[in-house]
N, C-alpha and C positions, 0 to 999 in steps of 0.2 A: 504494500500500500504506500502511496505517496502522501506527504504531508498535505493537509487541506489548504485550499486557497485562503488568502486573507493574511492579516498581520496579527500575530499574537504578541501581547505585551502592552505596556502603557504607552500611549502616544498623546502628545499634546495637540489639542484642537483649540486654537486661540488660548483662552484662559481655562478652558475645560479639559479635564483629563478623562480618557476612556479606560475602563478597567480591562483586565486580562480576559482573553478568551479562555474558556475551559473546555475540556474534552471529557465526555461521559462515556464510560464503558458499560455496555448493556449485555445482558444474558437472556436468552430465550431457552426455556427448558422443553422437555419432550412433550409437555401438554400445551405448549404455546404461550405459557405465562412469561411475561417480560419483567426483568428486574434491573434496577440500576445497581451495578456492582461497585463502582468507584468513580471518583472525579479527579482529573489531573489538570495541572497547569501547563504541562509539556506534552506535545503530541507524541514525540518519540518514546517517552516513558509509557504513555497510554498504549501505544501500538505494541511495545515490547510486552506489556502485561497481557494484552489481548492475545498475542501470539502464544505466550506461555500457557494461558488457560485453554486455548483452542487445541493445544497438543495433548490435553488431558485424556483423550480417548472417550469422552462422554458424548452422548448424542445431543449436545447443546451447541447453540450458535452464539458467538460473541461478536460485537461490532461497536464502533465508535461513532458518536455524534459530536459536532462542534456546537458550543453554546456561547453566545455573546451575552454577558450578564445584563446588558441594557435592554435586551429583548425579552419576550415572554419565555417561560421555561420550555425547554425542548421536550419533545415527546419521542419515544423510541420508535423511529420510523422503521419500516420493514427492512431488515438487513439484505434482503434479496432484491431490493429496488435499485441498488448501486450497480 
């Protein structure tokens, strides 16, 4: 997976500062239930954790979503839409 588009980190916009992007790691179990596993500030760390969990041999799906804290909370979009 490649890093998501956009700028992660604090950037100044005039006198206003925008907060960090966060990356949510989601899990879908065998029954289709979706759970937020963990939230990361760094995409590479999030991707590393996703890859580690995906190697677990379980019939579960793991994926990442990008979240800008200024926007409404993210929902776990279908990992197969990508």
